[in-house]
VMD Tcl script that draws the C-alpha trace (Angstrom):
set ca {
  {46.92 -41.68 -53.54}
  {45.30 -38.93 -55.61}
  {42.14 -39.03 -53.46}
  {44.22 -38.58 -50.32}
  {45.95 -35.51 -51.74}
  {42.63 -33.96 -52.80}
  {41.13 -34.71 -49.38}
  {44.14 -33.17 -47.57}
  {43.93 -30.05 -49.75}
  {40.21 -29.68 -49.00}
  {40.85 -30.00 -45.26}
  {43.60 -27.35 -45.47}
  {41.27 -24.92 -47.25}
  {38.50 -25.45 -44.72}
  {40.88 -25.04 -41.79}
  {42.21 -21.77 -43.20}
  {38.69 -20.43 -43.73}
  {37.71 -21.37 -40.17}
  {40.73 -19.54 -38.72}
  {39.84 -16.38 -40.60}
  {36.25 -16.60 -39.42}
  {37.24 -17.04 -35.77}
  {39.73 -14.17 -35.99}
  {37.11 -11.86 -37.50}
  {34.58 -12.87 -34.87}
  {37.08 -12.14 -32.13}
  {37.68 -8.66 -33.52}
  {33.92 -8.00 -33.64}
  {33.51 -9.05 -30.01}
  {36.44 -6.82 -29.02}
  {34.87 -3.79 -30.73}
  {31.49 -4.50 -29.13}
  {33.13 -4.77 -25.70}
  {34.87 -1.44 -26.19}
  {31.54 0.19 -27.12}
  {29.91 -1.17 -23.95}
  {32.86 0.03 -21.87}
  {32.63 3.53 -23.38}
  {28.90 3.67 -22.68}
  {29.50 2.63 -19.08}
  {32.10 5.36 -18.67}
  {29.69 7.95 -20.10}
  {26.95 6.85 -17.69}
  {29.09 7.54 -14.60}
}
mol new
graphics top color blue
foreach p $ca { graphics top sphere $p radius 0.5 }
foreach p [lrange $ca 0 end-1] q [lrange $ca 1 end] { graphics top cylinder $p $q radius 0.2 }
display resetview
């Protein structure tokens, strides 16, 4: 039973870390897209 609890806790920690990584990556892509959009507007 103790091994199951430790395993579940480890999975929860990894899942939380993955969500934060994906969220941060999404924000980076959003900022990069805005920069490209601004450059396209300036080129008009």
